N, C-alpha and C positions, 0 to 999 in steps of 0.2 A: 642604680643599674642592677638588674638581676644577675646573680651568679649562675653560670651554666653548670649544671650538675654533670660530673664526668660519668661516662658509661661504666656501669658496674660489671666488671669482668669475672667476678667470683662465680656466678652460676655456670659459666662456660668451663671454669677450672674444676668445679665439682663434677660436671658432666664428664670431663676428661678423666678425672680420678676414677669415676665409676667404670669407665671403659678400661682403664689400666688395671682395675681389679678383676676384669673379666666379665663385667655385667653389660647388659644392653640398656643404656640410658633411655632408649625410646620405648622400652616395654611399659605396660600400663602402670604398674606399681612404682616405677621410677621416674615417670615423665615430669612430675612436679618436684621431685627430690632436690634438684639443684637450687631451685628457688627457696624451698623449705630450709635446706641446710644453710643457705646464705642468710636468711632471716634469723635463724637460730644463732649462727656465729656472730652476726651483727649485735644481737641482743646480749649474748654472753660476753661480748667484749666492749660493751658501751661505756665501760669505765674509763677508756682512753679519752672519751669526749667530755668527761667531767673534771671540774677543778675543785679543790678543797674549799675555796672561798664561796663557790656557788652552792656546794653541798651544805656548808654551815649556814650560809645565807642570812647573816645577821641574827642568828639564834644563840648568841652568847650574851648572857645576862649578868649584871652586877648582882651579887648575892653574898651576904655575910654568912658563909657556911664553909667550914674547914674540915669536915669529916669525910671519910671515903664515900665515893659514889661508884656503884658497880652496876653494870648492865651485863647480864650473863645469858648464856644459851642463845646467842644471836645466830640463827642458821645462815649458812652461806653455801654457794656453789661456785666453783671456779674451774678453770682448765689449766692443767700443768703445761708449762712451756716446752717440756721435752717431748711429749707424745701427743699433746692436744687432747688428752683424755681427762674426764672429770675428777676432781677431788672435792670433797664436801664434808661439812661437819658443823661445829659450833665455835663461836668466838666469845670470849669473856673479856670485858673492858672495864677497868677501874681507874679512877683518878682522884687525886686530893686537890680540891679547889683552893685557889688563892684569891678569893674575892669574886670569882666568876664561875658560872656554871653554863653548861650547854643544853639546849633543848633535847629532851630525851630521844626523839626520833632521829636526831642527827647522827648519833653514834652508829645505829644500824645502817644508815645511809653511807657513812664513811666506809664501813665494812664492805658493803655492796660495791662501792666505787672501786675499791682495790681488788675485790674478788672478781670483778668483771673485766679482767685483763688476763692475758696469758701470764701465769704466775709460778713462783716458787713459794711454798708455804712460809718458809723462813723470811723471805723478802716481804710478803704480805703482812706478816705479824709486825715487823719493824715499821712498815709504812703506816699502818693503822696507829701505832703508838706515837710515831713522830708527827703525824697529821693532827692528832688530838692535842699533843703537847704544843705544837705551833699555834693552833687555833685558840687555845685557852691560857697558855702559859701557867699551868698548874704547878703545885709543888712536886708532883710526880704522876706517872702513868704506868699502868701495868696491863699487858695484853697476853692472853693465853689462847692459843688456837689448837683445837683437837679435830683431826680430820682423817678420813679414809681416802686412799688414793687408788683409783681404778687402774692406773698404769701399773701398780704392783699386783692388783688382784686379778686383772683380766689377761695380762701378758707377763713376760719375764718370769719372775719367781712364782706367780699364780698362787699367792697365799691370801685368802680373804680374812677379813675381820681385824687386821692389824690397824692400829691408829698411830699417826704421827702427832706428837704434842710439841709445840714450840711456844716460846715465851719471849717477851721483850719488856724489860723493866727500865724505866727512866726516872731520874731524879730521886726522890725519897724512896720509891719502890726498889731502886737499885742499892742505895746507900744504907737503908735502915732495915735490918733483918726482921724486926717486929712488924713493920708496915708490910713488907713482902709476905710474911707468914700470915698476917690477917687477911690480905688479899687472897692468897692461895687457899686459905681455910674457907673463906666465903665462896670461892669458885667451886670447891669440892662439895659443899652442902647441897643436899637434895632440895 
């Protein structure tokens, strides 16, 4: 039996918001804006529809390798949950395998899954680390996120160029200062 798709009320809400801002939603430049905003918001929040198991999708492989694996400078774009304004930057993810590795493309996909939700950078950092840890059960995971927040640059304090840096260290990355230092040194390298 086919599921009936509910009526999408978001375009009407965007139209109402435009009117509340003092705009005429019927004017030429804004006629299609409610539909465009709806499509953009659906795309930028499609992480709610994803599951870790679907993202990883069987790409965990048995491998006798126990040295650090690092994927750095993974670009991301997200929306802050407080103002629904963009924050963006780069994510660096490292892990110490314990007999299993993950397909290289799956780490950026995990980043995108969590970035495509209304977010706090601190929460997103932890979610990425915990998802990788759960999928691989490695000896440790480290995640560093560097981002610019337009909610700080465009409104409020209106200071551009500042970056928020967050980290989450699990397992050996938390317990062993040498492992943590090696990870952070690799992240800093050009």
